[in-house]
Steps between C-alpha positions, in 0.01 A plus 500: 500500500821657371835353610335177598657156481275424197683760291833339582422146372649396173377211281822315427381195304172342398394189313152361444387186327427134584652381822538128477782239504701746280606773740345848460794730579581870494820626341805552712514823710812675613457579877807731529286813525203350675366514854202290619381255232185289458422219264136440435314203340141576401292201389183459293301178489767235583490125445495249787887498521762607747644842451856612583619865501852613572758771451836393349827676506793496256838671460438538126254733325380207284418292811758226442560267793203635707432400856199544718478811724151457649200274428145515603346199664368273230128541440321174521319365195137630514226530243397837650715614796774661285272661239527877481750512785841664538829418664766755585862470612691795637877530515788748507807497281706448816346150527668394173829308502695828423827354614487270193383776266122421506309815414241399244156350587198360323166365620380157380169314536440137397225248551522131574345383168444623147163684513563787736316827429540863405720694737731801528835535674645839593791653694445844659763691689593838656801682373790501751695815396310681226160576362282203412478615137879450462482130579167391357566290192135405415309751285235640730217642283333692772537590870200647678548648841 
C-alpha cells in the first residue's frame, strides 16, 4: 500500500541485550523534527522479576540530567507472564518540557533483580516536516513494502 503510514515510520534508536538491574537503554534521540513517537520494549524469556519501562527526556544530546517523561505500569514479577511480551509507550515531542529546553529522549528498561533476560528496546517515529529518510539515524538494511 503506497503512501501508507508504514512507509512514514523511522527507526530512531535500537538497543538489544540483557535487561536486568543494569538498565537496557537506547541512545538519545533528537525530537526536533519528529511527530508521533513510540518506544517499544520486546522481551524474550524473562526471570521472575519486576520490569520497569520508561521514556526519559533531557535538554542535552548526551542525556545529562534526565527526567522521566512517561513510564509504563510496572510489570509484576512472574516466572512466565512477561515472557515473549511487549510494552509500548506513545508520546509526542510537544509533551516534553520544551520550555526548559528538553528535546532529547531515550527508552530505558530495567528489572528488579540481577538475572533479567534478553530484550530489545526501540524508538520509532514519524517525521514532522520532511521525509522519513532524512531523520532516520539507524542504518536500515532493508525496507519491504
